[in-house]
mmJSON file of the N, C-alpha and C atoms, coordinates in Angstrom:
{"data_MODEL":{"atom_site":{
"group_PDB":["ATOM","ATOM","ATOM","ATOM","ATOM","ATOM","ATOM","ATOM","ATOM","ATOM","ATOM","ATOM","ATOM","ATOM","ATOM","ATOM","ATOM","ATOM","ATOM","ATOM","ATOM","ATOM","ATOM","ATOM","ATOM","ATOM","ATOM","ATOM","ATOM","ATOM","ATOM","ATOM","ATOM","ATOM","ATOM","ATOM","ATOM","ATOM","ATOM","ATOM","ATOM","ATOM","ATOM","ATOM","ATOM","ATOM","ATOM","ATOM","ATOM","ATOM","ATOM","ATOM","ATOM","ATOM","ATOM","ATOM","ATOM","ATOM","ATOM","ATOM","ATOM","ATOM","ATOM","ATOM","ATOM","ATOM","ATOM","ATOM","ATOM","ATOM","ATOM","ATOM","ATOM","ATOM","ATOM","ATOM","ATOM","ATOM","ATOM","ATOM","ATOM","ATOM","ATOM","ATOM","ATOM","ATOM","ATOM","ATOM","ATOM","ATOM","ATOM","ATOM","ATOM","ATOM","ATOM","ATOM","ATOM","ATOM","ATOM","ATOM","ATOM","ATOM","ATOM","ATOM","ATOM","ATOM","ATOM","ATOM","ATOM","ATOM","ATOM","ATOM","ATOM","ATOM","ATOM","ATOM","ATOM","ATOM","ATOM","ATOM","ATOM","ATOM","ATOM","ATOM","ATOM","ATOM","ATOM","ATOM","ATOM","ATOM","ATOM","ATOM","ATOM","ATOM","ATOM","ATOM","ATOM","ATOM","ATOM","ATOM","ATOM","ATOM","ATOM","ATOM","ATOM","ATOM","ATOM","ATOM","ATOM","ATOM","ATOM","ATOM","ATOM","ATOM","ATOM","ATOM","ATOM","ATOM","ATOM","ATOM","ATOM","ATOM","ATOM","ATOM","ATOM","ATOM","ATOM","ATOM","ATOM","ATOM","ATOM"],
"id":[1,2,3,4,5,6,7,8,9,10,11,12,13,14,15,16,17,18,19,20,21,22,23,24,25,26,27,28,29,30,31,32,33,34,35,36,37,38,39,40,41,42,43,44,45,46,47,48,49,50,51,52,53,54,55,56,57,58,59,60,61,62,63,64,65,66,67,68,69,70,71,72,73,74,75,76,77,78,79,80,81,82,83,84,85,86,87,88,89,90,91,92,93,94,95,96,97,98,99,100,101,102,103,104,105,106,107,108,109,110,111,112,113,114,115,116,117,118,119,120,121,122,123,124,125,126,127,128,129,130,131,132,133,134,135,136,137,138,139,140,141,142,143,144,145,146,147,148,149,150,151,152,153,154,155,156,157,158,159,160,161,162,163,164,165,166,167,168,169,170,171],
"type_symbol":["N","C","C","N","C","C","N","C","C","N","C","C","N","C","C","N","C","C","N","C","C","N","C","C","N","C","C","N","C","C","N","C","C","N","C","C","N","C","C","N","C","C","N","C","C","N","C","C","N","C","C","N","C","C","N","C","C","N","C","C","N","C","C","N","C","C","N","C","C","N","C","C","N","C","C","N","C","C","N","C","C","N","C","C","N","C","C","N","C","C","N","C","C","N","C","C","N","C","C","N","C","C","N","C","C","N","C","C","N","C","C","N","C","C","N","C","C","N","C","C","N","C","C","N","C","C","N","C","C","N","C","C","N","C","C","N","C","C","N","C","C","N","C","C","N","C","C","N","C","C","N","C","C","N","C","C","N","C","C","N","C","C","N","C","C","N","C","C","N","C","C"],
"label_atom_id":["N","CA","C","N","CA","C","N","CA","C","N","CA","C","N","CA","C","N","CA","C","N","CA","C","N","CA","C","N","CA","C","N","CA","C","N","CA","C","N","CA","C","N","CA","C","N","CA","C","N","CA","C","N","CA","C","N","CA","C","N","CA","C","N","CA","C","N","CA","C","N","CA","C","N","CA","C","N","CA","C","N","CA","C","N","CA","C","N","CA","C","N","CA","C","N","CA","C","N","CA","C","N","CA","C","N","CA","C","N","CA","C","N","CA","C","N","CA","C","N","CA","C","N","CA","C","N","CA","C","N","CA","C","N","CA","C","N","CA","C","N","CA","C","N","CA","C","N","CA","C","N","CA","C","N","CA","C","N","CA","C","N","CA","C","N","CA","C","N","CA","C","N","CA","C","N","CA","C","N","CA","C","N","CA","C","N","CA","C","N","CA","C","N","CA","C","N","CA","C"],
"label_alt_id":[null,null,null,null,null,null,null,null,null,null,null,null,null,null,null,null,null,null,null,null,null,null,null,null,null,null,null,null,null,null,null,null,null,null,null,null,null,null,null,null,null,null,null,null,null,null,null,null,null,null,null,null,null,null,null,null,null,null,null,null,null,null,null,null,null,null,null,null,null,null,null,null,null,null,null,null,null,null,null,null,null,null,null,null,null,null,null,null,null,null,null,null,null,null,null,null,null,null,null,null,null,null,null,null,null,null,null,null,null,null,null,null,null,null,null,null,null,null,null,null,null,null,null,null,null,null,null,null,null,null,null,null,null,null,null,null,null,null,null,null,null,null,null,null,null,null,null,null,null,null,null,null,null,null,null,null,null,null,null,null,null,null,null,null,null,null,null,null,null,null,null],
"label_comp_id":["MET","MET","MET","SER","SER","SER","THR","THR","THR","GLY","GLY","GLY","GLN","GLN","GLN","THR","THR","THR","PHE","PHE","PHE","ARG","ARG","ARG","ASN","ASN","ASN","LYS","LYS","LYS","ALA","ALA","ALA","GLN","GLN","GLN","ASP","ASP","ASP","LEU","LEU","LEU","LYS","LYS","LYS","GLY","GLY","GLY","ARG","ARG","ARG","ILE","ILE","ILE","THR","THR","THR","GLU","GLU","GLU","ARG","ARG","ARG","ILE","ILE","ILE","GLY","GLY","GLY","ARG","ARG","ARG","ALA","ALA","ALA","THR","THR","THR","ARG","ARG","ARG","ASN","ASN","ASN","ARG","ARG","ARG","ARG","ARG","ARG","LEU","LEU","LEU","GLN","GLN","GLN","ARG","ARG","ARG","GLU","GLU","GLU","GLY","GLY","GLY","ARG","ARG","ARG","THR","THR","THR","ASP","ASP","ASP","ARG","ARG","ARG","ILE","ILE","ILE","SER","SER","SER","GLY","GLY","GLY","ASN","ASN","ASN","LEU","LEU","LEU","LYS","LYS","LYS","GLN","GLN","GLN","SER","SER","SER","SER","SER","SER","ASP","ASP","ASP","LYS","LYS","LYS","ILE","ILE","ILE","LYS","LYS","LYS","ASN","ASN","ASN","ALA","ALA","ALA","PHE","PHE","PHE","ARG","ARG","ARG","ARG","ARG","ARG"],
"label_asym_id":["A","A","A","A","A","A","A","A","A","A","A","A","A","A","A","A","A","A","A","A","A","A","A","A","A","A","A","A","A","A","A","A","A","A","A","A","A","A","A","A","A","A","A","A","A","A","A","A","A","A","A","A","A","A","A","A","A","A","A","A","A","A","A","A","A","A","A","A","A","A","A","A","A","A","A","A","A","A","A","A","A","A","A","A","A","A","A","A","A","A","A","A","A","A","A","A","A","A","A","A","A","A","A","A","A","A","A","A","A","A","A","A","A","A","A","A","A","A","A","A","A","A","A","A","A","A","A","A","A","A","A","A","A","A","A","A","A","A","A","A","A","A","A","A","A","A","A","A","A","A","A","A","A","A","A","A","A","A","A","A","A","A","A","A","A","A","A","A","A","A","A"],
"label_entity_id":["1","1","1","1","1","1","1","1","1","1","1","1","1","1","1","1","1","1","1","1","1","1","1","1","1","1","1","1","1","1","1","1","1","1","1","1","1","1","1","1","1","1","1","1","1","1","1","1","1","1","1","1","1","1","1","1","1","1","1","1","1","1","1","1","1","1","1","1","1","1","1","1","1","1","1","1","1","1","1","1","1","1","1","1","1","1","1","1","1","1","1","1","1","1","1","1","1","1","1","1","1","1","1","1","1","1","1","1","1","1","1","1","1","1","1","1","1","1","1","1","1","1","1","1","1","1","1","1","1","1","1","1","1","1","1","1","1","1","1","1","1","1","1","1","1","1","1","1","1","1","1","1","1","1","1","1","1","1","1","1","1","1","1","1","1","1","1","1","1","1","1"],
"label_seq_id":[1,1,1,2,2,2,3,3,3,4,4,4,5,5,5,6,6,6,7,7,7,8,8,8,9,9,9,10,10,10,11,11,11,12,12,12,13,13,13,14,14,14,15,15,15,16,16,16,17,17,17,18,18,18,19,19,19,20,20,20,21,21,21,22,22,22,23,23,23,24,24,24,25,25,25,26,26,26,27,27,27,28,28,28,29,29,29,30,30,30,31,31,31,32,32,32,33,33,33,34,34,34,35,35,35,36,36,36,37,37,37,38,38,38,39,39,39,40,40,40,41,41,41,42,42,42,43,43,43,44,44,44,45,45,45,46,46,46,47,47,47,48,48,48,49,49,49,50,50,50,51,51,51,52,52,52,53,53,53,54,54,54,55,55,55,56,56,56,57,57,57],
"pdbx_PDB_ins_code":[null,null,null,null,null,null,null,null,null,null,null,null,null,null,null,null,null,null,null,null,null,null,null,null,null,null,null,null,null,null,null,null,null,null,null,null,null,null,null,null,null,null,null,null,null,null,null,null,null,null,null,null,null,null,null,null,null,null,null,null,null,null,null,null,null,null,null,null,null,null,null,null,null,null,null,null,null,null,null,null,null,null,null,null,null,null,null,null,null,null,null,null,null,null,null,null,null,null,null,null,null,null,null,null,null,null,null,null,null,null,null,null,null,null,null,null,null,null,null,null,null,null,null,null,null,null,null,null,null,null,null,null,null,null,null,null,null,null,null,null,null,null,null,null,null,null,null,null,null,null,null,null,null,null,null,null,null,null,null,null,null,null,null,null,null,null,null,null,null,null,null],
"Cartn_x":[0.852,0.0,0.9,0.593,1.412,0.957,1.828,1.53,0.373,0.309,-0.769,-2.139,-2.222,-3.5,-3.89,-2.926,-3.197,-3.736,-3.088,-3.516,-4.921,-5.214,-6.549,-7.629,-7.337,-8.317,-8.583,-7.529,-7.708,-8.423,-8.131,-8.807,-10.298,-10.631,-12.038,-12.748,-12.078,-12.631,-12.874,-11.896,-12.022,-13.133,-13.196,-14.251,-15.627,-15.748,-17.014,-17.405,-16.432,-16.715,-17.198,-16.52,-16.894,-18.282,-18.542,-19.844,-20.962,-20.69,-21.702,-22.014,-20.998,-21.227,-21.957,-21.64,-22.357,-23.827,-24.065,-25.433,-26.191,-25.516,-26.165,-26.487,-25.529,-25.719,-26.858,-26.997,-28.032,-29.3,-29.269,-30.391,-30.732,-29.68,-29.826,-29.496,-30.508,-30.304,-29.495,-29.621,-28.861,-27.364,-26.981,-25.572,-25.086,-25.931,-25.557,-25.279,-26.171,-25.988,-24.754,-24.571,-23.422,-22.117,-22.088,-20.906,-20.645,-21.692,-21.549,-21.013,-21.512,-21.057,-19.575,-19.152,-17.741,-16.863,-17.312,-16.538,-16.358,-17.435,-17.376,-16.54,-16.692,-15.926,-14.425,-14.053,-12.646,-12.103,-12.892,-12.465,-12.307,-13.222,-13.123,-11.886,-11.602,-10.42,-9.15,-9.114,-7.958,-7.819,-8.927,-8.902,-8.403,-8.905,-8.487,-6.999,-6.496,-5.069,-4.243,-4.723,-4.012,-3.974,-5.067,-5.115,-4.146,-4.125,-3.198,-1.755,-1.432,-0.074,0.274,-0.682,-0.436,-0.068,-0.667,-0.389,0.856,1.334,2.553,3.783,3.744,4.918,5.03],
"Cartn_y":[-1.168,0.0,1.233,2.155,3.356,4.394,5.317,6.388,7.243,7.435,8.235,7.623,6.298,5.622,5.729,5.569,5.688,7.075,8.082,9.46,9.695,9.176,9.348,8.682,7.485,6.772,7.497,8.009,8.744,10.066,10.695,11.946,11.704,10.585,10.263,10.025,9.345,9.101,10.431,11.32,12.623,13.453,13.45,14.18,13.666,12.352,11.758,12.17,12.187,12.604,14.05,14.913,16.329,16.505,15.853,15.962,15.451,14.336,13.764,14.719,15.335,16.279,17.533,18.004,19.164,18.801,17.597,17.12,17.037,16.588,16.532,17.927,18.845,20.203,20.918,20.671,21.338,20.497,19.304,18.365,18.001,17.849,17.482,15.997,15.181,13.733,13.294,14.001,13.643,13.792,14.894,15.087,14.044,13.683,12.658,11.336,10.939,9.673,9.721,10.84,10.994,10.906,11.565,11.533,10.151,9.466,8.106,7.175,7.337,6.511,6.742,7.998,8.305,7.761,7.939,7.493,5.975,5.264,3.805,3.31,3.937,3.552,3.736,4.862,5.104,4.095,3.753,2.767,1.383,0.999,-0.313,-0.407,0.659,0.66,0.539,1.239,1.149,-0.268,-0.873,-2.228,-3.232,-3.116,-4.072,-3.918,-2.697,-2.495,-3.073,-2.955,-3.531,-5.05,-5.648,-7.105,-7.551,-6.82,-7.151,-7.111,-6.083,-5.947,-7.048,-7.514,-8.578,-9.876,-10.149,-11.383,-11.294,-10.111,-9.961,-10.375,-10.208,-10.457,-11.868],
"Cartn_z":[0.0,0.0,0.0,-0.869,-0.951,0.064,0.306,1.256,0.754,-0.555,-1.137,-0.894,-1.03,-0.781,0.689,1.562,2.992,3.306,2.739,2.968,2.435,1.235,0.647,1.488,1.989,2.805,4.117,4.739,5.989,5.737,4.602,4.256,4.017,3.378,3.148,4.48,5.392,6.719,7.436,7.399,8.057,7.417,6.096,5.384,5.802,5.927,6.343,7.744,8.651,10.033,10.087,9.318,9.303,8.703,7.58,6.922,7.823,8.493,9.382,10.538,11.102,12.215,11.759,10.558,10.016,9.818,9.316,9.127,10.438,11.488,12.805,13.324,13.154,13.656,12.945,11.645,10.865,10.726,11.332,11.256,9.818,9.022,7.617,7.481,7.292,7.242,6.026,4.932,3.732,3.995,4.632,4.958,5.96,6.902,7.877,7.172,6.275,5.545,4.659,3.981,3.099,3.898,5.045,5.9,6.445,6.86,7.392,6.311,5.09,3.973,3.7,3.648,3.415,4.535,5.759,6.916,6.892,6.666,6.657,5.478,4.336,3.158,3.389,3.972,4.277,5.271,6.283,7.274,6.656,5.788,5.143,4.257,3.547,2.69,3.536,4.664,5.552,6.101,6.476,7.025,6.0,4.781,3.748,3.454,3.47,3.238,4.382,5.6,6.743,6.651,6.204,6.05,4.952,3.843,2.763,3.251,4.021,4.531,5.511,6.282,7.253,6.561,5.4,4.698,3.815,3.565,2.775,3.565,4.85,5.681,6.052],
"occupancy":[1.0,1.0,1.0,1.0,1.0,1.0,1.0,1.0,1.0,1.0,1.0,1.0,1.0,1.0,1.0,1.0,1.0,1.0,1.0,1.0,1.0,1.0,1.0,1.0,1.0,1.0,1.0,1.0,1.0,1.0,1.0,1.0,1.0,1.0,1.0,1.0,1.0,1.0,1.0,1.0,1.0,1.0,1.0,1.0,1.0,1.0,1.0,1.0,1.0,1.0,1.0,1.0,1.0,1.0,1.0,1.0,1.0,1.0,1.0,1.0,1.0,1.0,1.0,1.0,1.0,1.0,1.0,1.0,1.0,1.0,1.0,1.0,1.0,1.0,1.0,1.0,1.0,1.0,1.0,1.0,1.0,1.0,1.0,1.0,1.0,1.0,1.0,1.0,1.0,1.0,1.0,1.0,1.0,1.0,1.0,1.0,1.0,1.0,1.0,1.0,1.0,1.0,1.0,1.0,1.0,1.0,1.0,1.0,1.0,1.0,1.0,1.0,1.0,1.0,1.0,1.0,1.0,1.0,1.0,1.0,1.0,1.0,1.0,1.0,1.0,1.0,1.0,1.0,1.0,1.0,1.0,1.0,1.0,1.0,1.0,1.0,1.0,1.0,1.0,1.0,1.0,1.0,1.0,1.0,1.0,1.0,1.0,1.0,1.0,1.0,1.0,1.0,1.0,1.0,1.0,1.0,1.0,1.0,1.0,1.0,1.0,1.0,1.0,1.0,1.0,1.0,1.0,1.0,1.0,1.0,1.0],
"B_iso_or_equiv":[0.0,0.0,0.0,0.0,0.0,0.0,0.0,0.0,0.0,0.0,0.0,0.0,0.0,0.0,0.0,0.0,0.0,0.0,0.0,0.0,0.0,0.0,0.0,0.0,0.0,0.0,0.0,0.0,0.0,0.0,0.0,0.0,0.0,0.0,0.0,0.0,0.0,0.0,0.0,0.0,0.0,0.0,0.0,0.0,0.0,0.0,0.0,0.0,0.0,0.0,0.0,0.0,0.0,0.0,0.0,0.0,0.0,0.0,0.0,0.0,0.0,0.0,0.0,0.0,0.0,0.0,0.0,0.0,0.0,0.0,0.0,0.0,0.0,0.0,0.0,0.0,0.0,0.0,0.0,0.0,0.0,0.0,0.0,0.0,0.0,0.0,0.0,0.0,0.0,0.0,0.0,0.0,0.0,0.0,0.0,0.0,0.0,0.0,0.0,0.0,0.0,0.0,0.0,0.0,0.0,0.0,0.0,0.0,0.0,0.0,0.0,0.0,0.0,0.0,0.0,0.0,0.0,0.0,0.0,0.0,0.0,0.0,0.0,0.0,0.0,0.0,0.0,0.0,0.0,0.0,0.0,0.0,0.0,0.0,0.0,0.0,0.0,0.0,0.0,0.0,0.0,0.0,0.0,0.0,0.0,0.0,0.0,0.0,0.0,0.0,0.0,0.0,0.0,0.0,0.0,0.0,0.0,0.0,0.0,0.0,0.0,0.0,0.0,0.0,0.0,0.0,0.0,0.0,0.0,0.0,0.0],
"pdbx_formal_charge":[null,null,null,null,null,null,null,null,null,null,null,null,null,null,null,null,null,null,null,null,null,null,null,null,null,null,null,null,null,null,null,null,null,null,null,null,null,null,null,null,null,null,null,null,null,null,null,null,null,null,null,null,null,null,null,null,null,null,null,null,null,null,null,null,null,null,null,null,null,null,null,null,null,null,null,null,null,null,null,null,null,null,null,null,null,null,null,null,null,null,null,null,null,null,null,null,null,null,null,null,null,null,null,null,null,null,null,null,null,null,null,null,null,null,null,null,null,null,null,null,null,null,null,null,null,null,null,null,null,null,null,null,null,null,null,null,null,null,null,null,null,null,null,null,null,null,null,null,null,null,null,null,null,null,null,null,null,null,null,null,null,null,null,null,null,null,null,null,null,null,null],
"auth_seq_id":[1,1,1,2,2,2,3,3,3,4,4,4,5,5,5,6,6,6,7,7,7,8,8,8,9,9,9,10,10,10,11,11,11,12,12,12,13,13,13,14,14,14,15,15,15,16,16,16,17,17,17,18,18,18,19,19,19,20,20,20,21,21,21,22,22,22,23,23,23,24,24,24,25,25,25,26,26,26,27,27,27,28,28,28,29,29,29,30,30,30,31,31,31,32,32,32,33,33,33,34,34,34,35,35,35,36,36,36,37,37,37,38,38,38,39,39,39,40,40,40,41,41,41,42,42,42,43,43,43,44,44,44,45,45,45,46,46,46,47,47,47,48,48,48,49,49,49,50,50,50,51,51,51,52,52,52,53,53,53,54,54,54,55,55,55,56,56,56,57,57,57],
"auth_comp_id":["MET","MET","MET","SER","SER","SER","THR","THR","THR","GLY","GLY","GLY","GLN","GLN","GLN","THR","THR","THR","PHE","PHE","PHE","ARG","ARG","ARG","ASN","ASN","ASN","LYS","LYS","LYS","ALA","ALA","ALA","GLN","GLN","GLN","ASP","ASP","ASP","LEU","LEU","LEU","LYS","LYS","LYS","GLY","GLY","GLY","ARG","ARG","ARG","ILE","ILE","ILE","THR","THR","THR","GLU","GLU","GLU","ARG","ARG","ARG","ILE","ILE","ILE","GLY","GLY","GLY","ARG","ARG","ARG","ALA","ALA","ALA","THR","THR","THR","ARG","ARG","ARG","ASN","ASN","ASN","ARG","ARG","ARG","ARG","ARG","ARG","LEU","LEU","LEU","GLN","GLN","GLN","ARG","ARG","ARG","GLU","GLU","GLU","GLY","GLY","GLY","ARG","ARG","ARG","THR","THR","THR","ASP","ASP","ASP","ARG","ARG","ARG","ILE","ILE","ILE","SER","SER","SER","GLY","GLY","GLY","ASN","ASN","ASN","LEU","LEU","LEU","LYS","LYS","LYS","GLN","GLN","GLN","SER","SER","SER","SER","SER","SER","ASP","ASP","ASP","LYS","LYS","LYS","ILE","ILE","ILE","LYS","LYS","LYS","ASN","ASN","ASN","ALA","ALA","ALA","PHE","PHE","PHE","ARG","ARG","ARG","ARG","ARG","ARG"],
"auth_asym_id":["A","A","A","A","A","A","A","A","A","A","A","A","A","A","A","A","A","A","A","A","A","A","A","A","A","A","A","A","A","A","A","A","A","A","A","A","A","A","A","A","A","A","A","A","A","A","A","A","A","A","A","A","A","A","A","A","A","A","A","A","A","A","A","A","A","A","A","A","A","A","A","A","A","A","A","A","A","A","A","A","A","A","A","A","A","A","A","A","A","A","A","A","A","A","A","A","A","A","A","A","A","A","A","A","A","A","A","A","A","A","A","A","A","A","A","A","A","A","A","A","A","A","A","A","A","A","A","A","A","A","A","A","A","A","A","A","A","A","A","A","A","A","A","A","A","A","A","A","A","A","A","A","A","A","A","A","A","A","A","A","A","A","A","A","A","A","A","A","A","A","A"],
"auth_atom_id":["N","CA","C","N","CA","C","N","CA","C","N","CA","C","N","CA","C","N","CA","C","N","CA","C","N","CA","C","N","CA","C","N","CA","C","N","CA","C","N","CA","C","N","CA","C","N","CA","C","N","CA","C","N","CA","C","N","CA","C","N","CA","C","N","CA","C","N","CA","C","N","CA","C","N","CA","C","N","CA","C","N","CA","C","N","CA","C","N","CA","C","N","CA","C","N","CA","C","N","CA","C","N","CA","C","N","CA","C","N","CA","C","N","CA","C","N","CA","C","N","CA","C","N","CA","C","N","CA","C","N","CA","C","N","CA","C","N","CA","C","N","CA","C","N","CA","C","N","CA","C","N","CA","C","N","CA","C","N","CA","C","N","CA","C","N","CA","C","N","CA","C","N","CA","C","N","CA","C","N","CA","C","N","CA","C","N","CA","C","N","CA","C","N","CA","C","N","CA","C"],
"pdbx_PDB_model_num":[1,1,1,1,1,1,1,1,1,1,1,1,1,1,1,1,1,1,1,1,1,1,1,1,1,1,1,1,1,1,1,1,1,1,1,1,1,1,1,1,1,1,1,1,1,1,1,1,1,1,1,1,1,1,1,1,1,1,1,1,1,1,1,1,1,1,1,1,1,1,1,1,1,1,1,1,1,1,1,1,1,1,1,1,1,1,1,1,1,1,1,1,1,1,1,1,1,1,1,1,1,1,1,1,1,1,1,1,1,1,1,1,1,1,1,1,1,1,1,1,1,1,1,1,1,1,1,1,1,1,1,1,1,1,1,1,1,1,1,1,1,1,1,1,1,1,1,1,1,1,1,1,1,1,1,1,1,1,1,1,1,1,1,1,1,1,1,1,1,1,1]
}}}
């Protein structure tokens, strides 16, 4: 896994957290769902990369 991919996945996770909190603050359910989706997607990508790295060694 390259450093760029790691950075992108963490950035997606952070973007999702921010979007979700903005959605909560404004009571906008669409933003909440969008943020949750981004957050979960970023976490899954990070997890899969960690699993790949574990089996490489």
